[in-house]
C-alpha positions in Angstrom: -24.5 -15.8 -41.7 -22.5 -14.6 -38.6 -21.3 -11.2 -38.2 -17.6 -11.1 -38.1 -15.9 -10.1 -34.8 -14.0 -6.8 -34.9 -10.9 -8.0 -33.1 -9.4 -4.5 -33.4 -12.2 -2.9 -31.6 -12.2 -5.5 -28.9 -8.5 -5.1 -28.5 -8.8 -1.2 -28.3 -11.5 -1.6 -25.7 -9.5 -4.0 -23.5 -6.4 -1.8 -23.9 -8.5 1.2 -22.6 -9.8 -0.8 -19.7 -6.5 -1.8 -18.7 -5.1 1.7 -19.0 -8.1 2.8 -16.7 -7.3 0.1 -14.2 -3.6 1.0 -14.0 -4.5 4.7 -13.5 -6.9 3.9 -10.8 -4.2 1.7 -9.0 -1.8 4.6 -9.1 -4.2 7.1 -7.9 -5.3 4.7 -4.8 -1.5 4.1 -4.1 -1.0 7.9 -4.0 -4.0 8.3 -1.8 -2.6 5.6 0.5 0.7 7.3 0.6 -1.0 10.6 1.9 -3.6 9.0 4.2 -0.7 7.2 6.1 1.4 10.5 6.5 4.2 8.9 4.3 4.0 11.9 1.8 6.0 13.9 4.5 8.9 11.6 4.0 11.5 12.3 1.4 11.0 10.5 -1.8 14.3 8.7 -1.5 13.5 7.4 1.9 10.0 6.3 1.0 11.4 4.5 -1.9 14.0 2.9 0.2 11.5 1.8 2.8 9.4 0.2 0.0 12.2 -1.5 -1.6 13.2 -2.9 1.9 9.9 -4.3 2.5 9.6 -6.0 -1.0 13.2 -7.5 -0.5 12.8 -8.7 3.0 12.4 -12.3 3.7 11.8 -12.0 7.5 8.4 -13.6 7.8 7.8 -12.2 11.3 8.4 -8.6 10.2 6.1 -9.1 7.1 3.4 -10.4 9.6 3.8 -7.3 11.9 3.6 -5.0 8.9 0.4 -6.9 7.7 -1.2 -6.7 11.0 -0.4 -3.0 11.5 -1.8 -2.5 7.8 -5.1 -4.3 8.7 -5.5 -2.1 11.9 -4.8 1.0 9.7 -7.7 0.0 7.4 -10.0 -0.9 10.4 -9.4 2.4 11.7 -7.8 1.2 14.9 -4.3 2.3 14.3 -2.3 3.8 17.1 -1.4 7.5 17.3 2.3 8.1 16.3 3.2 9.1 19.9 2.5 5.6 21.1 4.7 3.6 18.9 8.5 3.3 18.7 10.4 1.2 16.1 11.9 -2.2 17.3 15.2 -3.4 16.0 13.4 -4.7 12.8 12.1 -1.3 11.9 8.7 -2.2 12.9 6.8 0.0 15.2 5.5 -1.6 18.5 3.0 -0.4 21.0 4.8 0.6 24.1 1.6 -0.1 26.4 -0.4 2.5 24.8 -3.9 2.0 24.0 -5.1 1.8 20.4 -7.2 4.9 19.4 -10.2 5.0 17.2 
């Protein structure tokens, strides 16, 4: 005869795993905020910037942000002194070389 499944134990294990994954995600997002230097911004401003990014439908701005983010993760982001925001709020390279 088969051993009956303990659905309660399986559900509890899945719940704990989901909680751990959510905690890990929150921790990684916090690390990202610190790594980018965004922790120096007031919370209201940081929240506003993130909300604007989520709400925007401007594909070119989103692509520029994606490119800049990819460069950040590849370690080729530019130093803050070489960037200036353009009219869309996206920082652009004003002829400065990317630093490693």
